[in-house]
C-alpha positions as CSV (number, residue, x, y, z in Angstrom):
1,M,127.1,127.5,131.9
2,K,124.4,127.9,134.4
3,V,121.6,131.4,135.0
4,R,120.7,132.7,137.4
5,L,117.1,134.4,138.4
6,L,114.9,135.6,140.4
7,K,111.2,135.2,140.6
8,R,107.8,135.9,142.1
9,L,104.6,134.8,140.7
10,K,101.1,133.1,141.7
11,V,100.2,130.0,140.4
12,L,97.1,127.3,141.1
13,V,99.3,123.6,141.1
14,T,99.3,121.7,138.1
15,S,100.4,117.7,137.6
16,V,103.4,115.8,139.0
17,S,105.2,116.4,135.5
18,T,104.1,120.1,135.1
19,I,105.6,122.4,137.6
20,I,105.9,126.4,137.4
21,W,108.7,127.7,138.4
22,F,109.7,127.0,142.0
23,L,107.3,124.7,142.5
24,S,107.3,121.4,143.0
25,C,104.5,118.8,143.9
26,T,102.6,115.5,143.5
27,G,99.1,115.0,141.9
28,E,97.7,115.0,138.9
29,G,95.4,117.2,137.5
30,N,94.0,120.1,139.6
31,L,94.5,120.9,142.8
32,G,92.6,123.8,143.5
33,K,95.1,125.4,145.5
34,E,96.9,129.1,144.8
35,I,100.5,129.0,146.6
36,L,102.1,132.3,146.1
37,Q,107.0,131.6,146.7
38,E,108.0,135.3,147.0
39,D,111.4,136.0,146.4
40,K,112.5,132.5,145.9
41,E,116.7,132.5,144.5
42,D,117.5,129.1,142.0
43,E,119.3,127.7,138.8
44,I,118.4,126.7,134.6
45,P,120.7,124.8,133.4
46,A,122.0,126.9,130.6
47,D,121.3,124.2,128.1
48,Q,117.6,123.5,129.3
49,L,116.1,127.0,129.8
50,I,114.2,127.8,126.4
51,S,113.9,130.9,125.0
52,I,110.2,131.6,123.6
53,N,108.3,134.8,122.1
54,T,105.5,134.8,120.9
55,K,106.3,137.3,117.7
56,D,109.6,135.4,116.9
57,K,107.0,133.6,114.4
58,V,109.8,130.9,112.0
59,G,107.3,129.2,109.6
60,L,102.9,128.1,109.4
61,M,102.8,124.4,110.8
62,Y,102.3,122.9,107.7
63,N,100.5,119.4,107.7
64,F,103.2,117.1,107.2
65,W,101.9,114.0,107.9
66,S,99.0,113.4,105.2
67,T,99.6,110.6,103.1
68,R,99.8,107.0,103.2
69,P,102.1,104.5,100.9
70,M,100.2,102.3,98.8
71,I,101.3,98.6,97.6
72,N,97.8,97.2,95.5
73,Q,95.7,99.6,94.5
74,T,93.1,96.9,93.9
75,Q,92.1,97.1,97.3
76,F,89.6,99.6,97.3
77,E,87.7,97.6,94.9
78,S,85.7,96.4,98.3
79,A,83.1,98.3,100.0
80,S,84.4,96.8,103.6
81,F,87.9,97.7,102.9
82,R,86.8,101.7,101.6
83,S,84.8,101.4,104.9
84,S,87.5,100.8,107.6
85,L,89.4,103.8,105.9
86,E,86.3,106.4,107.7
87,E,88.5,106.4,111.0
88,S,92.0,108.0,109.4
89,K,90.1,110.8,108.1
90,S,91.1,113.3,110.4
91,Y,94.9,112.6,109.8
92,V,95.1,111.1,106.1
93,K,93.8,113.1,103.0
94,S,95.9,110.9,100.1
95,Y,97.3,107.5,99.1
96,N,101.2,107.2,96.7
97,L,99.8,104.2,94.6
98,V,102.8,102.8,93.6
99,R,103.5,99.8,91.1
100,M,99.8,100.1,89.0
101,L,101.8,100.4,85.9
102,G,101.9,96.2,86.1
103,G,105.5,94.4,86.0
104,R,104.8,93.3,89.1
105,I,105.6,89.7,90.4
106,D,101.9,88.8,92.0
107,N,100.7,89.7,88.3
108,K,98.0,92.6,89.3
109,N,98.3,95.7,86.8
110,I,98.0,93.5,83.7
111,Y,97.1,96.1,81.5
112,Y,99.4,95.8,78.2
113,K,98.9,93.5,75.3
114,G,100.9,93.5,72.9
115,V,101.1,95.8,70.4
116,D,99.0,95.2,66.4
117,E,100.8,94.7,63.5
118,N,100.8,98.9,62.9
119,G,103.2,99.3,65.9
120,N,100.2,101.0,67.9
121,I,99.9,99.3,71.9
122,I,97.3,97.4,72.7
123,V,96.1,97.6,76.4
124,D,93.1,96.7,78.8
125,F,92.7,99.2,81.3
126,S,89.1,98.4,82.8
127,G,91.1,96.5,85.4
128,L,92.4,99.6,86.6
129,L,89.0,101.6,85.7
130,T,87.6,99.4,88.5
131,S,90.2,100.0,90.8
132,M,90.4,104.0,90.6
133,R,86.2,104.5,90.7
134,G,86.5,102.8,94.0
135,F,89.3,104.7,94.7
136,M,87.7,108.3,93.9
137,Q,83.9,106.8,95.8
138,T,86.9,107.2,98.9
139,G,87.2,111.2,99.3
140,F,91.2,110.7,99.1
141,K,93.4,112.5,96.8
142,P,95.8,109.4,94.8
143,R,100.2,110.1,93.9
144,I,100.5,107.9,90.8
145,V,103.6,106.7,91.1
146,L,104.9,105.1,87.5
147,D,107.4,102.9,88.1
148,N,107.9,99.4,87.2
149,V,107.8,98.4,83.4
150,P,105.1,96.1,82.5
151,W,107.2,92.4,81.7
152,E,106.6,92.6,77.7
153,M,108.0,95.2,77.4
154,S,111.3,94.7,78.2
155,L,112.3,90.6,77.9
156,P,112.8,88.4,78.6
157,R,111.8,88.2,81.6
158,I,113.6,89.1,85.0
159,E,112.4,89.0,88.9
160,D,114.0,91.0,90.7
161,T,112.9,91.5,94.7
162,Y,109.5,94.1,94.1
163,G,109.7,92.7,90.4
164,N,110.4,94.5,86.9
165,T,113.6,96.9,87.5
166,K,114.6,96.6,84.0
167,A,113.7,99.6,81.0
168,P,111.5,99.1,78.4
169,T,113.4,98.0,74.9
170,D,111.8,100.6,73.0
171,Y,110.6,104.0,74.5
172,E,108.1,104.9,71.3
173,I,106.0,102.1,73.3
174,W,106.2,103.3,76.5
175,R,105.4,106.7,75.8
176,Q,102.8,105.2,74.1
177,Y,101.6,103.1,77.5
178,I,102.4,106.3,79.7
179,R,100.0,108.4,77.1
180,A,97.1,105.6,76.8
181,F,97.2,105.3,80.7
182,L,96.9,109.3,81.4
183,Q,94.1,109.4,78.6
184,T,92.7,106.7,80.9
185,L,92.5,108.5,84.2
186,I,91.2,112.2,81.5
187,D,88.3,110.6,80.0
188,E,86.7,108.9,83.0
189,F,87.4,111.5,86.1
190,G,88.3,114.9,83.7
191,K,91.5,116.5,82.8
192,E,91.1,119.0,85.8
193,E,90.9,116.2,88.3
194,V,93.5,114.5,86.8
195,S,95.4,117.6,86.2
196,T,95.7,118.1,90.4
197,W,97.1,114.4,90.9
198,R,101.3,114.0,91.7
199,F,103.0,112.0,89.9
200,R,106.2,110.4,91.2
201,V,108.4,108.3,88.7
202,S,110.0,105.4,89.8
203,T,110.5,104.5,93.2
204,E,114.6,104.0,94.6
205,P,115.9,104.0,91.2
206,N,119.8,104.2,93.5
207,Y,118.8,100.6,94.5
208,T,120.6,98.5,92.5
209,P,118.7,95.6,90.9
210,D,116.0,96.1,93.7
211,H,114.0,98.4,92.2
212,W,115.8,99.6,89.5
213,R,118.6,97.4,87.3
214,G,120.3,99.9,84.6
215,S,122.8,102.4,85.3
216,M,123.0,106.4,86.4
217,E,122.9,107.4,83.5
218,A,119.9,104.6,82.1
219,Y,117.8,106.2,85.2
220,F,118.3,109.8,83.9
221,K,117.3,108.9,80.4
222,H,114.8,107.6,81.6
223,Y,113.3,110.1,84.1
224,D,113.3,112.7,81.2
225,I,111.6,110.8,79.2
226,T,108.6,110.1,81.0
227,V,108.6,113.3,82.1
228,D,108.4,114.8,78.9
229,E,105.5,112.5,78.0
230,V,104.0,113.2,80.9
231,G,103.9,117.1,79.8
232,K,102.5,116.5,76.9
233,I,99.3,115.4,77.7
234,L,99.5,116.9,81.9
235,P,101.6,120.3,82.1
236,E,100.1,121.5,85.1
237,A,100.8,118.4,86.8
238,Q,103.5,118.5,89.3
239,I,105.7,115.2,88.5
240,G,108.7,114.6,90.0
241,P,112.0,111.6,90.5
242,G,111.7,108.8,92.1
243,N,112.4,109.0,95.8
244,M,116.0,108.1,96.7
245,L,117.3,105.0,98.9
246,T,119.3,107.3,101.4
247,E,121.3,103.6,103.1
248,G,124.5,102.6,102.5
249,V,123.7,100.4,99.1
250,A,122.6,103.5,97.4
251,T,124.4,103.6,93.9
252,F,124.1,106.9,93.5
253,T,123.0,110.2,95.1
254,T,122.5,113.8,95.1
255,E,124.1,113.2,91.1
256,L,119.8,113.0,90.1
257,I,119.8,117.0,91.4
258,D,123.0,117.8,89.3
259,H,121.4,116.5,85.9
260,C,118.0,117.7,86.0
261,A,120.0,121.7,87.0
262,V,122.5,121.3,84.6
263,G,122.5,117.6,82.5
264,T,121.6,116.9,79.1
265,N,117.7,116.6,79.0
266,Y,118.1,113.1,76.7
267,A,113.7,113.5,75.7
268,T,115.0,117.4,74.1
269,G,118.3,117.8,74.0
270,E,118.0,121.2,76.1
271,I,119.6,121.5,80.0
272,G,118.0,120.2,82.3
273,T,114.9,118.9,83.2
274,R,111.6,119.4,85.2
275,M,111.1,118.5,88.6
276,D,108.6,120.0,90.6
277,F,109.5,117.3,94.0
278,F,112.2,115.4,95.3
279,S,111.7,112.8,97.9
280,L,113.8,110.0,99.4
281,S,113.1,107.3,101.9
282,Y,114.4,107.3,105.7
283,Y,114.2,104.2,107.7
284,E,115.1,104.2,111.3
285,K,116.3,100.8,112.4
286,I,116.4,100.5,116.7
287,D,119.4,98.5,116.8
288,Q,121.5,101.4,115.7
289,N,120.8,102.7,118.6
290,T,120.7,106.8,116.4
291,V,118.8,109.0,114.5
292,R,120.4,109.6,111.3
293,F,117.7,112.2,110.0
294,E,120.2,114.6,109.8
295,E,123.0,112.9,107.9
296,K,121.0,111.5,105.4
297,V,118.8,114.8,104.8
298,V,121.2,117.1,104.3
299,P,122.8,117.0,101.8
300,Y,120.3,116.1,99.6
301,R,118.8,119.5,101.5
302,D,122.1,121.6,100.3
303,K,121.8,120.2,96.9
304,L,118.2,121.6,96.0
305,D,119.3,125.1,97.7
306,S,122.8,125.1,95.6
307,Y,120.7,125.9,92.6
308,S,117.9,128.8,92.2
309,Q,115.6,126.8,90.5
310,F,115.4,124.0,93.1
311,Q,115.4,125.5,95.9
312,G,112.2,126.5,96.9
313,I,110.1,122.9,95.6
314,P,108.9,120.3,98.0
315,L,111.5,117.7,99.7
316,D,109.7,114.7,100.6
317,I,110.0,111.5,102.5
318,Q,108.2,109.2,100.1
319,E,108.7,106.0,102.3
320,F,109.8,106.7,105.8
321,G,108.9,104.4,109.1
322,I,111.0,101.8,112.1
323,L,112.2,99.3,109.6
324,R,114.2,97.1,112.7
325,D,113.5,96.3,116.3
326,E,115.8,96.5,118.8
327,F,117.2,92.9,117.6
328,G,117.4,93.7,114.4
329,N,114.8,92.2,113.4
330,R,111.8,93.6,110.1
331,G,108.5,92.1,110.5
332,L,105.6,93.3,108.5
333,S,105.2,96.1,111.4
334,L,106.8,99.7,109.9
335,S,106.7,101.1,113.7
336,D,107.1,101.1,117.5
337,A,103.7,101.4,118.9
338,T,105.1,102.0,122.1
339,E,106.4,105.7,123.8
340,F,109.6,105.3,122.2
341,G,108.0,105.3,118.7
342,A,106.2,108.1,120.4
343,S,108.7,110.4,121.1
344,W,111.2,108.9,117.7
345,Y,108.0,110.9,115.5
346,A,108.1,113.8,117.2
347,T,112.0,114.3,116.9
348,I,111.9,113.9,113.7
349,A,108.1,116.2,113.5
350,D,111.2,119.2,114.9
351,L,114.0,118.0,112.2
352,S,111.5,117.8,109.6
353,Y,110.5,121.1,110.3
354,H,113.7,122.8,110.8
355,Y,115.2,120.9,107.4
356,R,112.0,122.3,105.7
357,V,110.8,118.8,104.9
358,N,107.6,119.5,103.3
359,E,105.8,115.7,103.4
360,I,106.4,112.4,104.9
361,Y,104.4,109.8,103.0
362,D,104.1,107.3,106.6
363,W,103.8,103.3,106.7
364,G,103.8,103.7,110.1
365,Q,100.6,105.1,111.1
366,Y,98.3,102.2,111.0
367,T,96.4,101.1,114.0
368,T,96.0,97.4,116.2
369,G,92.6,97.0,115.6
370,G,91.9,100.7,115.3
371,L,93.4,101.2,118.5
372,A,95.8,104.2,118.6
373,S,99.4,103.9,118.7
374,G,102.1,106.1,120.7
375,R,102.6,107.1,117.2
376,R,99.7,107.5,116.1
377,N,98.7,109.9,119.7
378,V,101.5,112.1,118.5
379,T,99.9,113.4,114.9
380,S,96.7,114.5,117.4
381,M,99.0,116.5,118.9
382,L,99.9,117.6,115.6
383,L,96.4,118.1,114.4
384,K,96.0,120.9,117.0
385,M,99.1,122.5,116.3
386,E,97.9,122.3,112.7
387,G,98.1,125.8,110.5
388,G,99.2,127.7,113.4
389,S,102.3,130.0,114.2
390,R,105.5,128.6,114.3
391,L,107.7,130.2,117.1
392,S,111.7,130.3,117.1
393,A,113.3,127.8,120.2
394,S,116.5,126.4,120.5
395,R,117.1,122.4,120.4
396,G,116.8,122.1,124.2
397,S,119.3,119.9,126.2
398,S,121.3,117.2,125.3
399,G,120.6,114.0,123.2
400,F,116.9,114.5,121.3
401,S,114.9,116.9,123.0
402,G,113.4,119.7,122.7
403,I,110.0,122.0,121.3
404,I,108.1,123.3,118.7
405,P,106.5,126.3,120.3
406,V,102.9,127.1,117.9
407,V,101.1,130.1,118.4
408,K,97.0,130.2,116.7
409,E,94.4,131.5,117.4
410,G,95.4,133.4,120.3
411,R,96.9,130.4,122.2
412,V,100.7,129.1,122.9
413,F,101.1,125.7,122.3
414,L,104.3,123.8,122.9
415,L,105.1,120.5,121.8
416,L,107.9,119.3,123.9
417,Y,109.4,115.6,123.8
418,N,112.3,114.0,125.0
419,H,113.8,110.6,122.8
420,N,116.3,108.7,123.6
421,T,118.0,106.6,121.0
422,T,118.5,103.3,123.5
423,L,115.5,101.8,124.5
424,T,116.3,101.0,128.2
425,S,117.8,104.0,128.9
426,M,116.4,106.0,131.9
427,N,117.2,109.6,130.5
428,R,114.4,111.9,132.3
429,Q,115.0,115.7,131.3
430,I,114.0,119.0,132.6
431,L,113.5,121.5,130.3
432,Y,112.2,124.8,130.7
433,P,110.2,126.9,128.7
434,E,110.2,130.6,129.3
435,I,107.6,131.8,126.8
436,K,107.2,136.3,126.6
437,G,106.2,138.5,124.1
438,E,103.1,141.1,123.3
439,L,100.5,137.8,124.0
440,V,102.1,136.9,126.9
441,K,102.4,140.8,128.3
442,A,98.2,141.2,127.5
443,S,96.5,138.3,129.7
444,S,97.8,139.0,133.9
445,S,96.8,134.6,134.2
446,F,96.3,131.9,132.1
447,Y,94.5,128.6,131.9
448,M,96.7,125.2,131.1
449,N,95.5,122.3,129.6
450,E,98.8,119.0,128.7
451,W,98.0,116.0,127.4
452,T,100.3,113.0,128.0
453,I,102.5,110.0,126.4
454,D,104.6,108.0,128.3
455,R,105.2,104.4,129.8
456,N,102.0,105.0,131.4
457,H,99.8,107.2,129.7
458,G,98.8,106.7,126.2
459,I,99.4,103.3,125.6
460,F,98.2,100.1,125.7
461,M,101.2,97.9,124.1
462,H,102.8,97.2,126.8
463,E,100.1,96.2,128.6
464,L,98.8,94.0,125.8
465,Y,102.5,92.0,126.0
466,K,101.9,91.3,129.8
467,D,98.4,89.3,128.9
468,V,99.6,87.4,126.1
469,K,102.6,86.5,127.6
470,S,100.8,85.4,130.7
471,A,98.8,83.7,128.9
472,G,101.3,81.2,127.6
473,I,101.3,82.5,124.0
474,A,104.5,81.5,122.6
475,I,106.6,83.9,120.7
476,K,108.0,83.4,117.6
477,S,111.5,83.3,116.6
478,G,113.9,84.1,113.9
479,K,114.3,87.5,112.0
480,S,110.6,88.2,111.4
481,A,109.7,88.2,115.2
482,R,109.1,92.3,115.1
483,I,108.8,93.3,118.5
484,Y,106.8,96.2,119.4
485,G,105.3,96.8,116.2
486,N,101.8,98.2,115.5
487,R,100.9,93.9,114.5
488,P,101.1,92.1,116.9
489,G,101.1,89.2,115.1
490,D,104.8,89.4,113.8
491,Y,105.7,88.4,117.6
492,F,103.3,86.5,118.9
493,Q,102.3,82.9,118.2
494,E,98.2,82.2,116.9
495,G,96.2,82.9,120.2
496,W,97.1,86.7,121.3
497,K,94.8,87.5,118.6
498,A,92.3,86.0,121.4
499,V,93.5,87.3,124.3
500,Y,93.3,91.0,122.9
501,D,89.8,90.3,122.3
502,A,88.9,89.7,125.3
503,N,90.7,92.7,127.4
504,L,89.9,95.3,124.8
505,N,87.7,97.4,126.6
506,K,90.9,97.9,128.7
507,Y,93.0,98.3,126.0
508,E,90.9,100.7,124.7
509,K,91.6,103.2,127.9
510,L,94.7,103.0,127.5
511,A,95.4,104.0,123.6
512,Q,93.7,107.1,123.9
513,L,95.7,110.5,124.7
514,P,95.1,111.2,128.2
515,Q,94.6,114.3,129.4
516,T,96.7,115.0,132.5
517,V,95.9,118.2,133.3
518,T,92.7,120.7,132.3
519,D,92.6,124.4,132.4
520,S,94.8,125.1,135.7
521,T,95.4,128.9,136.0
522,I,98.6,129.9,136.1
523,F,100.3,133.6,136.7
524,K,102.7,135.4,134.8
525,T,106.4,136.1,136.4
526,K,106.3,140.2,137.0
527,D,108.3,139.8,134.2
528,G,105.8,139.5,132.5
529,S,106.8,136.0,131.3
530,I,105.8,132.5,132.0
531,I,108.5,130.1,132.7
532,L,107.8,126.4,133.3
533,K,109.0,123.1,134.5
534,M,109.0,120.1,132.4
535,E,110.2,117.0,133.2
536,M,110.1,114.2,130.7
537,E,110.1,110.3,131.5
538,P,112.7,108.9,129.4
539,H,110.9,108.6,125.9
540,S,107.9,111.1,126.0
541,V,105.6,113.5,124.9
542,K,103.8,116.1,125.8
543,L,101.1,119.0,124.1
544,I,100.7,121.7,126.7
545,E,97.6,124.6,125.5
546,L,98.1,128.3,126.7
547,I,94.9,130.2,126.9
548,P,94.6,133.7,128.2
549,K,92.3,134.2,130.6
């Protein structure tokens, strides 16, 4: 089906990729020329016309991207490390600190020293206080994961992938330890402050034995008892269960929600367990050529919504990134630093709003020596829209392409994306957003600004790879040779950094989010709407800003 439209409009030419209805042009920026198109008839495919009404508000354009996970909180003891985080403060507000209680393979955080002759625990939290004092100097908000049990609480010692994953042998000892840990933080930072922190009980408890060496029921017991003890000390603090692994090896899934809703609490004997938020892990694998978000998130969203007491609690993704590259390699990077990662992230943003995902704790926002990746540039776009009102819009054409429309401070923002799950895809898309409503009708013309991310805009990684290969730097072999992550050392042998340093000025310019249209003037159609023709590259993101004159 196609929609046939008859329009008359007056426009100022904008850019090669942003074409006002009935206008094609070349070049970028302001051409300073007005063109009048008279009564020209054309066709728009129905699945490419996206109708947006500025009065159709569906919710807040909230910030979901501002928490980072952190494996080792002792890094905050270093002044240089704290200083290195300054550049991230525009988009990072909190850190989720994991494995703080001990039970680590690296033997950090050994605060538990055993039990005295009266059965009272012996602890030394001086190291914890040193780390947390450093952390609090940054101005970030801490989130605490109560995960690995200290080795000496669950002997014999068995080292799993992420340390000790056994439950405590004696839960009275565990209660004392949780109580002492929290009281130490309260004594140092004040109960009012610590009560504003969020606490999570364990990490991926359905990942056996890597994160939990026990049954599903054993975890339910561990969760109930830990929540009960935290609630006695910090009744106002938020607490929830470990983030659920969403891979095929998970040993249980939504049963945890059922237990917290209608199960018998192991600590109190009553029905139900407190759960202030629920969380998942979500990792994409480029070599699978898909986006699995709906498949993985929707069952949990539906189960939470099936219980009235959990319909309103936050659903978060507390581990997130691109786990493998197109060749199945992992490496240390959990991102794709090219335009592919940018369009994927914009797709995830749209899906997150649609399925009411509150926050995403993101491994992949890290820069390369301070230079932004494509994904990081998408975050810069989102920051421009933050705090506005999201508008209703259809999902665009086939595949993963669409628009997130927002009204903010009298302006219209459109975040458009075209993502293809195959890295080498050449599938371009044309989207036609039609914007109408009182905000549009109130002005005869608008200024338009545009920012673009695609292979030739806002991406430096391709140029870096070309230069490094030209310099004769060898590529690593094996499954850890991760291509296009934000750590080039995952892929290249030693020597890439010298090339990077020698060409840094060039990469700095390429990495910047480019404004591809500035203050172009556009005019409405005679029926009071604006129709834009947006030509989207195979992996691309655009931000359009419309400002009433």
